[in-house]
N, C-alpha and C positions, 0 to 999 in steps of 0.2 A: 504494500500500500504506500502511496506517495502522500506524505502529509502536506497540508497547506503551507504557504510561505507567509511570513509576517514582515511587513515593511513599515517604515515610519520616517517622519522628518526629524531633524536633530532635536528639537524641543520636546518631542514625544518619545525619544529613545528610552527613557527610564520606564515609562508605562509599557512600551512594546516589549522590553525585556521581561517585565512581570507577566505579560500575556504569554510569552514564550515559555516561561517557567511553569505557568499554570496549565499549558496545553502540551508541551513537548514538541511543538511544531518546528519548522525550519526557518532560520532568519534569511532575509533577502538583502544582503548588503548593497549599499548604493555609494558609488564614488561621487564626492562633491568637491568642487573648488569654487572659491569666490574670486571674481575678477575685480580689478581696481576700479572699474566703473560701477560696481555694485551688483552686477549680474552674477547669477549662480549657475554653474555647470553641474549637471547630474547625469549619471550613467548607471544603469542596472548592471550589477556584477554577476548575476546568475540568469540562466535561461528560465523565463516564466511561461513559456509556451505550454498550454494545456494544464496549467496549475491553478488551483484555487489560491487566491491571494487576498490577504487581509491588510489593509492600509490603516495604520494607527496614526491619526493626525487631526488635531483640533484646529480651529481657525480663530485663534485669539487676536490676531492682528493681520494686516494686509500682507506682510511678508510671508507669514506662515500659510495663509490662504493660498497664495499663488504658488509657493513651493510645493504644497500638497497637491494642488490641482495639476501642476505640471507633471508631478510624479504619477498621479492617478492616470493621466492621459497616456503616459509612457507604458505603464503596466498593461493597459488595455490594448494599445497599439502593438506591443510586442507579444501578444498572444495569450494573456491570462484567460483562463476558462471562465472564471467568475471573479468579480471584484466586490469585496465587502469593505466599505469605508467606515471604520470605527471612528466616530466623531465625538469624543468625550465632551468637548466644549465647543458649542456653535456660537461664533462671534456675532455681535450685532443683534443678538436675540431680543434685546429690549426695544429695538427699533422695528417692531413687528406691525406697526400701524402708523398712519399719518394723523397726528393730533391737530396739526395746523396746516393750512393750505400751503402747498409747495414742498412739504417734507418728503424726503425719499424714504420709502419703506425698505431699508437696507436688508433686513432679514429675508425679505422676499427676493430681492435681486441676487443676494448671495446664494440662496437655495437654487435659483434658476441657473446661476453660473455653474455650480457644482453638478447640476443635473446634465450638463452638456459633455461630461466625460464620455469618450467614445464607447459604444456598446461592446459587450463581451458575449460569447455564446450563451452563457447562463445568466446574464444580466448583472446589474449593479444594485447593491443595497447600501443604505446609509443607516447606521445605528447611532441615534441621537440620545442624549442623556439629560434628564431633568431640565427640560426647556422652560424658559420663563413664560412662554405662551404655548398652550397645548395645540394651537392651530398651525404652528410653523411647519410640521411635516407635510401639510397640504400645499405648501408653497413649492415643493419639489415637483419636477415635471412628471407627466403621466407615464413615461417609459422607464422610470426607476422606482424602487421601493424604499420607503422611509419608515423606520420603526422608532418608537419613542420608549426608551427604557427608563427605569426609575431606581435611584440609589437609596430607596427607603430603608432597607435593612441596615445600611451603613449609618444612616442618620440615627436610627433607633439605638444602635449599639453605642454610638458616641454619647447620646443622651443618658443612657443607663450608666455608662462608665463615669460620667461627670456627677451623676446623682449619688453614686456609691451607696445606695440603700437608703438615703435620706428622702424626705418628702419632696417630690418633684412636680414642678409646673412647667409645661411646655408652652412657649410663648411665640407669637408672631411679632415682627418689628412694626407691622402696620396691618390695617384691616384687609389690604389686598391679598395677603397670604393666609388670612384667617381660616379659610375653608380647608386648605391643604394641611395646615398645622393642626387643626382640630382633628383631622383624620389620623395624623401621627399620634396625637395625644390619646385618642381612643385605643389605638394599638398598644400604647404603653400603659393604659389604664390609669392615667393621671389627669389632673385638671388642666384646663386650657386658659390662656390669657392672650391679650394682644394690646399693643400700644396704639394710641390714636395720634395721627400726625396731620399737619396742615401744610400744603405746598405753598411756598411763598413766591415762587417764580424763579427764573434763572437757575433751575436745578436745586434750589435750596428748600429745605423742609424744617418744620419745627414740631417736636413731640409735645402734645398737649396734655396727655395723661394716659391712663391704661384702664383696661377692663379685666377683672379677675382678681382673686384673693391670692396674694403672694407672700404675705408677711411670714417670716421665719422659714421660708421654703427655698429650695434650690430652683432657680429659674434658668431654663435652657431656651435661648432664643434661636429659632430656626428660620433660615431663609434659603432660597435656591442658590444665591450667590452673595459673596461679600466683595464689594468694590472699595470705595473709600471708607466705608464703615460709619459714616456720619449718622445715618438713621439708626443703625445698630447701637451706637453709643448713646443716642438720645433715648432709645427704648430702655437700655440698661440703666441709665440714670433715673428714669421714671420708676422702674421696678425696685431699684435700690432705695429710692426715697420712700417707697411703700413698704419697706421692711424686708426685702428679699435677703436671705442669708448669704447666698452666693449667686453670681450670674455668669453664665457661659454662653458662647455662641457656637452654633453648628450650621454648616452650609455645605452644599455639594461642591460648588465652584469657588475656589479661593483665588479670585482675580487680583485683588490687593495691589493696585498700581502705585508707583512711587514709593513713599515711605509709609503707606497704609499698614503694612504688616508690622513694622516696628512700633508704630503709633498705637495700634490696637493691642498688641501684646504687652505694651508698657502701661496701658491704661489701668487705673485702679478700679474702674467700673467693671472690668471683666476678669474672671478668675481663670479663663482658659478659652481656647478656640480649637475647633475640630472641623475637618473637611475631608475632601478626597483629592486624589492626584489627577483629577480631570483637567486641570489647568497647569501650565508649566510653572507658574508662580508658587504652586503648592510645595515645590522642592525647597524654595527659600523659606516658606512658612515653617516647614518641618525643621529646618536648620535653626530657626529662631525659637522653637519650642512648641509650635502648634502640633496637635495630633492629626496625622494624615493617614487615612485608610485608602487602600488601593481599590479601584474599580475594575482591575484586571480580572478578578474572579467572576464578577458580574457578567462582563463581556464574554469570558471564556465559557461560562455556563450556557449563555444564549447560543453561542456559535457551535458548541458541541451537542446541544440538545435539540435544536430545531430539526424536525423531520424533513423539512424541505430546504434546510440550510447546509452549512458546512458540516460534514461528518468528521469523525476523528481522522480519517485519511481517505484518499481516493485510490482506486485500483491502479496498479502498474503491471508491467509485463511479468515481473518476477513474483507478484503476489505476496510480497513481504508484508509483515504486520507492522503497524505503528508502534513505536517504543512507548513505554509508560510515560505519563506526564513527568517532566523534569529530566528525562533521560538525555535530552539534547541540551541541557542547560549550559554545560561547559562549552560546547560548540557554539551555542548562541552568543555567549559572552565573548568568545574569541572573535567571532565575526564582528561583534559590536566594537571591539577594541582594535580593529584593523587600522593600519597606519594611514590609509587613504582617507578614512572618515570614521573616527572613533565613535561618533554619535549616529552613524549612518545605517541604522537597522532598517531594512526595507523588506516588507512582505506585503503582497497584495492578494486580493481574492475578488474576482469580478463576477458580477451577476447582474444582467440587465433583464428584468422581467416586467410583466404587466404591473402598473403602478397600483399599490394598495398601501394604505396607512394602517398599521396595526392598532386596533382600538381596545384589545383585551390584554390581560396580564400575560407576560412572557416568562419563560424559565429564568429565574434570577432577577426578575423585574416585576414589581407589583404596580398595579394600576392606580389611577387617581391623578388629578391635575397637579402638576408641579409648578 
C-alpha cells in the first residue's frame, strides 16, 4: 500500500510534522529559495503522480496564501490523484460580509481564489476549522468540497484543566459568541456567562458589564480567536470586578499580532491562556507560557476515518501494508530537516468532486456554530 504524502508551507511545518507522527504517512519535501526581489522559488522533490496528497497550510497572511496556492497548483499539475487542503486557519474570516457600502467581502474572494486550484482525478477538498462565520464554506466554488471541523474537545479539555476541580463558569467575551459558548458550557455541565460590550466605532469597543453569577468561581472565557485581546481583557476585568476567583482565556486560533501575546500573558487580569496550533503565532505563545494543544489528531482522525476520504494507504503494485502510525517519524523528521529547506515539509492529496458542504458532525469534529 502506498501511503498519502503530506506537504506544507514553512509556517505550517510544525503542524505537518505532528500530522505525520499521528498518521505514519510520507513527507513530501519541497525545495524553496527566496530571491532578492522577494519572489519565492518552489520545486517538488518527490514524484506525486497518482498519490493522495495532503497540503497543510493556513492562510494567515497574503504571503502564506499565495505560497500555499502556488504549491497546491503544482501538486495538482504534477499528477496528484487527490488533493486535500488542511486549512487550520482561514485568513480574513471576519470579513465575511459587507457592513458598509463598498466593503470587499474578502472571505468570499479568498475562498473563490483557493477554489481555482487545478482539478485532480478524485477532486479537491478543503478542511476548515472553527470558522468565525458558519456560512464561509458556501463561498467555495461548486466543483470543490469544503468541510467545517470543530476543535470543541480541545477547548473543553483546556477549560477543565484550568478549573482543576474548582467551580467553573464558562464565559463569552460578548453576546455574539453566547450561543456557541453556552453549548460548550452545557457539555461541561457548568454555568454560563457573557460580557456585554458596546462598539464605539473605528474598531474600538467598551465592556459595559456581564450577565451571570461568577463570584468566587473560576471563569474561563472562550472565543474562536484571540487577536489583540482588547475585548478579552475588558471581559476579564468585568468578571474580576464581580468577584471571579480566577480568569482564563481559551481560543482555537491564537492570532496574537504584534506584542499581543506578551501583553496578555503579562496581564494581571488573566491567570492563563490556552489555544491550538492552528495559527503559526501559537508557537510563540507556547514559548511564552501559553498552553497549546495540537489539532493534528483532529485532522488525522477525519482523514483516516472518512469512508469516502483518505484511507490509511492506497494500493500499489507490491501490495505492501502501511506501517503503524509513527513508524515513519524518523524519516519524516529527516526530510523536514533537509539542507535545501528545513521547514519544507510538503505533502498533498487532491480530490476535486461535486461540491457539498458538510453540515453534520464528522469523526473528531463535533457540530455547532463556531
